[in-house]
Structure formats: structure tokens, C-alpha cells
N, C-alpha and C positions, 0 to 999 in steps of 0.2 A: 354358457360358453364354457370350452373345452380347454380353458386355456390357463396358465400359473401366474399369469400378472406379472411376468417379471422381462426385462427388456436388454436387447442383446448387446455385446460390449463390443464399437463401433470403435477400434484402434485407428491412428491416423493412417491414411496412404499413402505414397509417395508417386507422384505425375511420371508415367513409365512410359510417354513418348518417345522420349529419345532412348529408352532400351530396345523400343519394341522395334527399333528403325534399325538398334545394330543386332538384333536377331536377324531381321531378314536378310542384313549384308554377311552373315557369319560372323560378325565381328565379336572378340571378347571383351567378356563385361568385367567390371571392376567389382570388388567386393562388395561395396555399398550399393550396386546398381545387384547385385546378386540375391544379397540379402532386403532387399526392396522386393522384387520379384518373388520370392521364398517366403515375405511375411503375408503377401496376395492370398497363396494359396494355403497359407497357413489359417489365415480370417474365413478364406471359406471353408473351410473343413469345420472352424469351431460355430460358424453360421448354420452351417446343417445340421449338426451336434445338438446346437441348441434348438432348429425346430423342431428337429426328432423326437427333444426329449419334453420340450416344455408345450407344445402343441397336441394334447392328447387325443386330439380328432381333427385331421388337419382339411377333410373335408369341408369344415366348417368354412375354410378360409383357402380361398382356391386359387384366386389371384397371387397371393403369397404361395402355395404351395408351389406355385409354378417358377417364382423368384428364384425360391429357395432350390429346386429341382435343376433349373440350368447353372447353379452356379457348379464350377469342375473346382476339385481338390484334387493333391497329389501328392499325399504325403510323404510318400517317399522321398521326391523329392527336394522337396521341405525340409524334411529331417537331414539328409545330405549336406544341404547348404549347411545349417544349422552347425549339423559336426564339424565341418571343415572351416568355418569362417567365425572364429568368436565375435568378433568386429570388422566394422569398414577399414581397421585399416591392420587388422591381425590374423594370420589364418593359423588354426592348427599346427601344432606337431605332426598329430596322425591323421593329416587330410592326405599324406602319401609316404610309404618308406624311406623314400630317395630325402623327402625334405626333414623327416627324423632324423637319418642317418647325418646329413648338413649341418644341423643345428646342435646335434649330438657333438659334432667334431667344433664345431663353432667354440661351445661351451669350457671345451677340453682345453681347446688352445687359448681360450682367455683368461682362463685360471693359471695355465703355464706361464702364459706373459706378465699378471700381474705377479706371480709369485717371486718371478723372478724381475721386477721390478722392484716389487716390497723387498727383497734381498738386498738389493744395491741402495736406495735411500733408506735403509736402517741399517746401514753397513756402517763401520767406524771412518771408512776411506771418504764416503761420497758424502754423507750425513750432514755435515758443515757448507756443504754447497746448495743445500734444499732451503728454497724456500718455504715448502710446506710437508710435511712426508704425505703426500698422497701421491696417488696414480689417477691421472684424467685423459680424457680426450680432446684430439684437434684433428679435423678433417679425417674422420672415423680411423684413426692410429693412435693406440694408446702414448704416452707422454707422459713425462714428469716435471713439476717446478721448478728451477733452477735459479739462485741469486743469476743477477748482469753479469757482476763482476767475476761469478765463476764460470762465465758459460764456455770459457776455452777448456775447462778442468773437464769438461763430457763431452766425450765424442759422439757425434752424433749429428744429428739433421734438427734444424729448427723451424719447427712449423708456427708459432705464433707467439707476440709480444704481448704484455700486458699493457693497459692504456697507460698509465705511469711508467713504463719502460724498466721497470726494477725487478719484473720477472719473465724468464724466456722459456717457453715450452719445448722441452729437445725431447726427439725420439731415439735414445742408445743404440747405435750401430749394434749394439747385442740382441735386440731385438725387430732392427728390422726385416729379417727376411719370417721372424713369426707373424708380425704384421703384414707382410704381405701375402701371407698363405692365411690370416684371417680373412684379410680383403675379398682373396679370392675365392673363397667358402663362402661371404657375403654376396658377390656375382653370382655363383652358383643358385644360391638360395631364392635368388630374385628370378635367376631362369625357370627354377623349379614352382616358383609360386605362379609365374603368365601362365606355364602351362596345367597348373593346377585348376586357374581361374579358366581357361581353355575347355578344358574339358569337363566342369561345372555349367561352364554357359551351354555348352550341347543341351545339357539336360530340358535346358529350355528350346530347345529348336523346336520341336513338333507342337509346344504349350502357343504358338503365341498367338493365338486369336481367342484360346481359351482363356489367356492370361488379360487380351482388353475388355473380352465380355465380362469375366471377374469384375475388373474395374469399375464398366457400367450398374452391373448388376447389385455391388456392394452400395455405390453411390445412391441408387435407386429405394434399397430396401434401409440406408442410412434417414434418407426422409423421409421413409413412411413411417418409421419407427421416433423419429422427430418431433414429425406432426402428432404420433398419439400421445407423446407425453407431451407435449403441448396443449393439444387439447384436456387429457387430464389434469395438467394443473391449474386449467381455467374453469374447469370442470361441463367443460365443450356438449355439445351435441349434433349430430349430423342433422343438418336441414335437409328438408323435402326439396325438390328439384321439378319447379312447375313449367311448365308450358303455356300458361294463363298469361305471362308478364305482370306477374305478379309478386307483390313483396307483403308476407305476413311473420311477422317479428313479433315471438312473446317472451316478455321481459328480458328482453335484450341488454346486454351489459357492456360499457366500454371496455375491451380488452384491456386498456393501459393504467384503467383506475382500478386500486387498490380493492378487495372483492368487501374489505369491511366498510368502507366509504360508496362505493357504486351504485347510485338511483337504479334500479330498472326501468326500461321502456317498453312499450307495447304500441306497433305501428303497422298498419293495415294500407296498402296501395297498391292502386289499379284493378278494384273490384268494382267498388262504386264512382271512385275520383283519382285522378290522374295526376291532380295538381295537391299539393300540402303544404298550407301557408303556415308557420309557428311565430308565433308574435307572442311580445312579454317584455318583462323589463331585463335590464344591461344583467348580468352576469346571473342570469335565472337558469342558464342550463340550453337555451337554443341551438348553438355552434356545435354542444357537446353532442347533443342530439341528432343531430345532420351528421358529423364525424362518424357518430355509432354505425346508423344507417352506413354509413358509405364503405367506413372499414370491414363490418359483419357482411357485408355483399361483395367486397373483393376476396376477403376469404373461403367465403364459401365457392366463386368462382373460380380461386385458386386450388379445391380440392381442399381445404380446411375446415373443422369442425369449428360451430362457431358458439358462441356463450349465452345462452337463451336456452329456453323451454322445449321440450320436446315438442311435435308437429309445427316449430317453425317451417316457413318455407319462404323460396326465394327463386327468381328469373336469371337465367344466367343472359346478361346483358353484353351487345358488341361492344359497346363503350358506357365509362363511366366517369362522367364529367363533374368536377367542382371548381368551385371560384369560392375560396374561405381566405379569409384574412386581407389584409393590407398590403399591397403593392406598388405604393407608389413610391418614386422617385425621383430623389433632387437633380442627378446626373442626368436624368433621360426627358427631363421636366413631365414626369406623368405624375398626376395627383388622383386622389383616392378614385374618384368617378372616373377617370380615363383609365386609368389601372385595370377596373372593372370591365368596361367598356371592350378592352382591346380583347379582354377573356370572353366576354359574351358573345363579339365577333367570330371569334375560333371556335365557339358552341356551336351558335348557330348554323356555320358550315358544316360541320363535323356530325353534328346530331343525327340520329337516324328513330324511327319509330321503335328501335327497340332498345334504346340508349336511356341510361338512369343519368339526369341534371341534379347537382347539389348547388344551392346557391346560398350565399350568404349576405346579408343586407342585399338587399336588389334593388337597385336605384337608390342608395343612399349616396353622399357625398355631394350633390347638386340640391337644385331648387324642389324643395318638397313638394311640389304639385306638381311640376314637370317631372322628376324622379316615381312619384307614385304613378303617372300616366303611363310613361314609358316601363315601369315595370308590369303595369296589366298588358300591356302589349305585346311583350315580353313573354309573356307567361300563357297569354292566348295563343299564342308563337307554336310553343312548345306544345300544349294542348291540341291545338289541328293539326299536329304532326304526327300525336300522339303515345312520345318519349314520357318517360315517369318522369317528375318534378317533385322535388322539396325545397322550400324556398323559407327562410328569414326574413324578417320586414319589422318597421316600426311604425307603418304609414297606415294610416285609418282607412284612408280609400281602397287596400287592396283587402283589409277586413271585409268593408262593407260588399264588397265586389264578390269575395268566396261566398257570402252569404246567402247571395242571390244568383248566382251562377252555376247551371250543373258542370259535373267535372271538378269542382274547386272542394275542397274542406278548410276549416279551420283548424289548428290547433295551438294548444300553448303551456307553457312552461308555468308552473303552480307556485306562487309567493305567499308567504306565510304574513300579513301586516302586524302582526300581532309582535313578530320578532323581528319584522324587517330583513327577511333572508329568505332565499330560493330554496322551496323543497326538490328543486329538480324533476319533480316529477311531469312527466306530457300528458297532457288532456287531450284528446282528438274529439273535434265536434265544436270545440267553445274557442272564440277566440280571447285572445289576450289584452288584459289591460295593462295598460302604463302605471296607473296608480301613483300618478303626477304627486298627486291635491291630498293623497291619503298618506304618502309618504314623508312630505313636506311637513305637513300637521303634525307627525309622528317626532320627525324630527325638531319640533318648535320653532317653524315659522310664523310670524304673525298672522293671525286669522284674518285680519281685515285683509292682508295682501292675498291672500286664500280666497277668499269671497269676490273680490274685485278681477281676480284671473278667472273666477269662473263666469263672472260676467260676461266676460268676452266671450263665451261657447254661446253659440247660438242654439235656440231651440230643439233642434231636429239634432245636433250634436248630443246633447244634454240626455235627450230620449236614448240614442242610439246608446250610450253610457250606460244607463240604467239598465238598460235590454241587458248588454252585455254582461252587469255586475247580476243581476240576476241568473243568466244562463248559468254566470259561474257556479253563483251559491248553487244552486240547485243540481248542476253537474256534479260540484261537491259531496254533496249532500246523498249523491246516489252513490258517488265511490266510495263514502264511507259506509253507505248500507251493504254496498257487496263486500268491499272487504270483511266486513260483520259477516255475509251469508259465505262465504269462502272457509272465515274459523271455524263455523258453525256445521258444514259440510267435514271439513276436514275432522271435528271432532267426532262426527256421523260415522265417517272412514273409518276412525282410529277405534269407536265402539263395536263396529260389525265386527273389525277384525280380532277385538277381541274375544266377543263371542263365538267367533268361527273356530278359536283356537280353544275354547271351549268344550263346545261341541266335538272338536275331534280329540280333546282328551277325555270326554265322555266316553264315546264314542272307542279311545283302547280302551279304557276301563272295562267296557262290555265286554270288548275281545278277550280280554286277558279273564274276566271272570270264565267265559264260553272255554280259553283252553286249561282253565284250570280245573272245572269240572270234567272236561275231556281225560283230564290226566287221571282223576278220581276215579270215575267209572273205570277205564282202565285198570286202576291198580285191583279194583275190585273184582274186574273178569278175571286178571291173572291171580288174586287170590280166590276165586271160586276154580279155576284149571288146576289150580294143586292141589285143593279137597277133591275134585273128581280124581285127580289123578291116583291119590292115597287111598280112595275108596275103592278103586278099582286096582290096586296092588295088595288089598284087604280081602277082595274078594277072590284075587290070585292065589293067595295063600292059605287062605281059612276058607271052607265048607260048610263051617258052621252056620247055620238057618236065624241063629240069635245076633250072632253075631253082625251079619249082612243086616238085620233090623235096625241094629243098632247104628250102623255107621249111615243107613239112608233118614234112621231120624235125626240124626247129630245134625247133616246135611240141608234137612230140611229146616232145621232150625235155622241154622247161618242164612238161610234163605230169607225166610221171615226178617230178621234182623236187617237186610239189608234191601228189603223190598222198598220199592218206591210206588208209593199209593196213588192213582190216577185219582184223581179230584172227578172225574165225570162221573167213573163206577160211582166212589164212595155216594155221589149225589142219587146214581142211578138205585145202588142197594137201599138209600134212604126212603125210596119210593116205595119199597116190598110191601107187601102188608103185613101186619105181624102175627095174624091170624094164621097164615101161611108157613108160620119159621117152624122148621121140624129139630125135634128132640132126636139123642143119640138114640134111644130105643126106639124111635121109630122108624129111624134110617133099617132098609134088608135090602142083599142081594136081587135083582133084578128089579128095584123102585124104580118109575121112571121120576126123575126130579128137575128142577127149575135152578141153574146154575145163574147168582146173579152177578158176580163177577166176570161171565164169558157171557152172560144173557142168551142162553141157551138151555133147550131140554138136552138130558142125559141120562143114562141109564147106571145103576150104582151095581158095581162089579162084586165088591168086599166087604166085609163089614167094618164097622167103626174102629180104628185102632185106638192104642194109647193115648196118640198124639189128637186125636179127635178128626183125625181124617179118610176119606173113604176114596177108594179107586172108583173113578166114574169114567164113563165112554161116552163123550162129544162127539158126536160123527165117528171118523175114525181115527180119531184120537184117545188114548187113554191118559188120564192123569190124578194124580193125588189130590185131592181139592179139602180142605175145612170145612164141616159140617155148617159152621157160621154162614156160609154162602150158596148151602143148599135151602129151598124151599119146594112146599108143592106145586106141581107146573099149573103158569096161570093162562086159562085158553081163553078168556074172554076179555081182560083189555089186548088186542093185538098190536094196538099203535102203541102204547106204552112200552109192551114188551119188544117192538120192533125198534124203538127209537134205542132201550137200553142194548138191546143186541149188536146194533151198528155201533154204537160207540164201544160197549167192550171188543166187538171183534177188531176198533181200528187198533185199542189200547193192549188189546194182549196179542197183535200180530206186530205192535211195534217194539213191544217187550221182547218178544221172541225173535225180532229178528233184528234187534241189538247183540242178544247172547249165542245165537245159533253160530256154530262153524261148518262150513261144508268139507268136512273131514272128519273121521274118528279111529282109532288105531285100538284093535281087539288080538294084538300079539300075545301070546303067554296063556290068554284065559280061555276056559275049556268048552265045551259046545254050549251048554246051558247057558252059564254064564255071558257067553257073548251074544246070544239070541235077545238073551233080555236087556242087554245094554243096545244093541242095535234096533231093537223091535223101539225103546223108546228115542234114539239117535233119528230113526226116520220118522215118529211121530211129529220132533219138531220143526227138522227139515220139512216137511209137509206145510206145518201149522206158518213157517218162513217162508213158506213158499219158493224154496229153491230150485232150482230147473233140476241140477247135479250134482251129485253126492258121490265122497268116495271112502272106501271100506279097506284098510290095510290088514290083511291077517296073517301075511306069510305064507312060505309055501308048506312046509314039513310034509306031514302024511298028507296032506288033501282034506280031512277031514272037517274042518272049518270051512273051507270053498264049497264043498258040496251040501252041509246042512244048510249056509246060507243060501243058494241057490236054490234049492227046496223052498224054505222060507221065503225067499223072492217071491216066488212064482205063486203062493196061497198069499201071500200078504195083499192086502189091501190097500198098503200105502204105496206101494211099490206100481 
């Protein structure tokens, strides 16, 4: 998955129904409303940026891609709002030049008023009349606090009196006009703010529908990512939605029980049976199993992932009915049985063949025999209808009925008699036992009482109980063996993965060795190229035949040092008869010989050199070969010769092909030197089976070109 595993930040957005209606009627919006709308545009932009940044391959998420693509964002509008409005009660001074000018005058005038009043309250004339040496506000006008007994000493207007009546807040006549002017500026400020809000509101007039769509899309995306976060916290999986009206839950976990305490259960319903009866002792987990199936089915039908293993499957039911708990009521005169029956009446009226029905303690709260028969009849009714049903019960009659009736299946919750505690494991296919006698015996009840209670049971009941015990024990053993097999399979899987990793490591090591070998071969070729270039330079600068021979011998010595021996050729050379081996004195020009490392006959063209080599022509090729590879021609053993020849051809072709190049440069060489180099180059190219080669000789006087042309016409290699 191409996803960075992060979640977008969904900040809270306000309901904008009223704002949208005001936009439709061209009514100005408040600062708070404008901020709410701008926040929607801002959040839309953040969500689009998040999707484009964190989702590496949007093609994997077509539904999300469509939702994010439909979001509308207008950065210029939202930025303008946030620049002009600082908060829902404050408009920035820079919202307009007029507002900035008005507020500047206000600040200047306020400073003048405060300065004048401060001079007054600190003067020797008026300071003794002051209750406090401060300047304060009353009715949006600057005033000073004067002692009540000196109120007549200050000429001005009284705006307020303290609760105790000891202080009078007076606006001196000297600042009356200044306060009037200040209030006038505040009125201008209010008018300018209304004008600014009107202009800012106009920015949203064209985007009313986009705002409404954004709110809807943000809600959908918030819901989707909330489901994903919830699913991740539960380690939930996506269930398969089937059309066969079946439920297959594997290791399902109750979503409200802590992970380290919950016991997974596996339930299959609708395939071979449509009615599942869960029995067992109280507090054993029957009701929890019932609720687990119901909750997970509701979650899956609501589009939520469910806490269970992969490949779990559910059917989308038209209704899910549940009768769980005791709804008895003293006020309504309802007993336990009556409350359950009222629920069953409603279920039988509304349930269809595509419904899931969950019933806890079916038929309880009344006479056991009548309750059991009524429960059987209700379950048969649901079976005939075709709905899927899970019910819990303690009735022995229901267990027996499920054993012999098609479409019914027993299940039980496991109980550990050694600890007298439930394990909460659900065992499908086994009817549960109440274990009343065993539990009583463990708790210390007198054995005589227990035996007498057992004597009241009929032989049929005893046989059934023994049968149930045997089935239960066998099932427990099978479950343990199944668990052991699962553990072994897990170990095998782990071992297989480990072996695959080792195999991959060995493969990687082989690749590294091959790569290193290629690098070594490349270095050898580069060194050979440098040696060849050096020899060509010596040939160009010297006409001394002895110097040329020395250079050739040096090159041959280096080739011997780096030559890779072909094991096949070595093996073939061991097959040569010692009697046919040639000594240096026996080898003469025009003599026919057998070249063991090539597996072919050839003609000797020169005498033996100091390095024990002779020039031999094999077919169209001329080459220097060590005399240790020369023997008398063997014409009798053709099969051996043919085999050796084929192997040698392959080996020689491979080695030549590795070294040969398709271009040679003879610029700077004289005619004779270039003919020698070109002849050797053409021999190698022919052996390497190159289709085309390139010889670079330059322009100059044209002697090289003319000489090469005539040489090519006569040469059999061309």
C-alpha cells in the first residue's frame, strides 16, 4: 500500500446553516461567522494537501481520491478573512485604511484625555479631592473618582456613584468636548467595521454551494478516518460480504473486552445448520458469545471492520433482533417470562427469512417442561421461516432436540472443573453440561446428598449425561490436538521462511561473486588494452626489429600470466599420445602439426623462437603457439580428434569473443606496421565471428587507405 500511515487532523467546524441562508439573502455576516466559513476553506485545503502528500499512489484509493478531489478550497478568500479578522471580537487595524486612520485618531485623543485628567488629579489644587489618583471609564467616557463631600468642587457631569456612596465619578467640563469627539470616532469605527464585514461577506456570495458541499465531504472523510482509526486500535479486518445468508467468524473478539483478557470464539452459521443452541453453566460466557456475534454483525453491516481473523464472512441482514437481559417491571406487572414473551411476539411479527435473531435464555422464567416445549416450538418456527438464530438455554430437552433434528446444532462454553472457573471457549458441536454434581462435590457438599440426588435421575437421563460427557471429553482432546498441530504448522512456516531467507542470501552472495569476477575480468582487459597501446607506441617510434620482438615477447609473457586454463582442453591434452610429442629440433617450417589446445591440424610458418613458440596457420588464422601444444597429426583416432576439436573450438571461440573488439585505430603507423596490426586484428575478428569491424586510419596522404584496400582484396579473411 502506498500510504505513509498518518491521519489528517480534523478540527471542529461549526454548523453553517444560518450563514448559508444569510448568504442567499445577501445579509452581512458577523466576524465569528466569517471566521467559521474561512476555517472550512482552510480545512479543505489542508485535507487536499494531506492527500496529495501522504498518499504516494492515489490510484489505490479511488473512493477517497474522488472525495478529496471534490473538496473546494479558496486560499485567497480564507487568507483575506484571517488577515482582517483577528478573532470574533476584533477587526485588525489594517482591514482598511479608513479604520486604521480612525483608530490612530482614537489613540491620540485617548492619550490627550488621560494626560489632561492625570495633570488634574495630581495637581496641588485637586489632588485632595480625589478618592484615588486614577483615570477610569464610565458610560464609555473618561472620568475621575472624587470624594462625595467634594463633589461641588469639581465642575463637570456625574456619571456614577459607588455602592457605598463615598465616591462620585465625575467627567470634568474640561474634557467634555474631547470625550464627545472620542465617542464620535467610536461611532465612525463601528460604521467602518460594518462596512468591512459587508465587503468580506461578499467574498463568499459565489461559493455558498461549495461551502455546503465541503461540510458534507469533511463529515464523510472524518467518519471514514475515524472508522480506520478505530479499526486499527482493535487490529480489525475487513470481512467478506457473502450472499449465501451465512456467518463465518474466525477467532472473533468482543470489541469492548480488553485485548489481553478477551477469549476469541469461532462461529459458523447458515451453511449446514441455521439454529445454534449454546448451553453451559452460568457465568460461562454464553451471553458474551451471543453479544459478540450480534455486535460484529452490526459493525460489518455498518461498514466497520471487525475484530476477527482474515477471511471471516457475514451476510447483510435486513433486521437483527436481540432479546438479551431481564426486562421485568414491577410498575408494568411484568415478570421475567412475560417480558421475554413480549419481545418474542414482536420478533415473530417482524422477522423475515433474511433476519438474524439472538435470544438469551429462551423459555426461562416459567415451568421448565412448558418453557422447554415452547422454546422448541419457537425455534422450529424460525427454522421454517429461514432466519438464522442463536439461542442460549439450560433446558435438557433443547439439547436433545438439537442432537436429532436437522438444521439445529449444539454448542457449549468450556468449564474447567479443576479450578471451578469458565475458560470462555466456545465449542461448536458439543452440548454443554451443567456440571451441578461435580461442582457441588468440589465445593464440599456431603457425598450422601449428591448420591441421593443422582438416584432421582432416570436411566435415560444418566445415559445422556454420560454420552454428553464422552462427547465433551473427545472434543476437548481434539481441540488440544488441533492446537498442537497449529503450533507445529506455525513452526514449520517459520522454518520455511528462515530457509527461504538463507537461500536468498546465498543467491545474493553468488551474484556478488559473479559481479566481482566481472570487475576483475574488466580490469584485466583494461590492463591488456594499456599494454597493447604501449606496444603500438613503441612500434610507431622504433623501426628496430629487435625492439619489436622484445615487445611481442613481453606481451606474450603477460598473456601467459593471466590466461585461464580450460579444464576440458587440459583433459583433452592428457589424451595425446606421448609418442607423438614434438621436440623443438623436430619442428620446421611448412610442417603439418596437430594443435592440441585447438584440436585442429595446422601448418608451421616459422622457426622456433627463443620463447619456444612458432607461428602456425590453422585454417585462415595465423597465431603464435607454444611447442608444448604441438604434436604429429593423428589421422587414425578421428572420433577422439573430433571430440577434442569441438571442445577446443568452443573454448577458443569463447576466450576470443571475450577479448575481441570491433574497432582498431592505426593512425600514426607506417604502412608495413599497420598491415601487420590489421592482419592480426582481422584474424581475431574472424575467430570471434564478428560481422562488421571498423578500422580507423585517418586522412593524411591516403597511402594507408590505398594499401589497406588492396590488402583487403587479397586477404581471405575479408
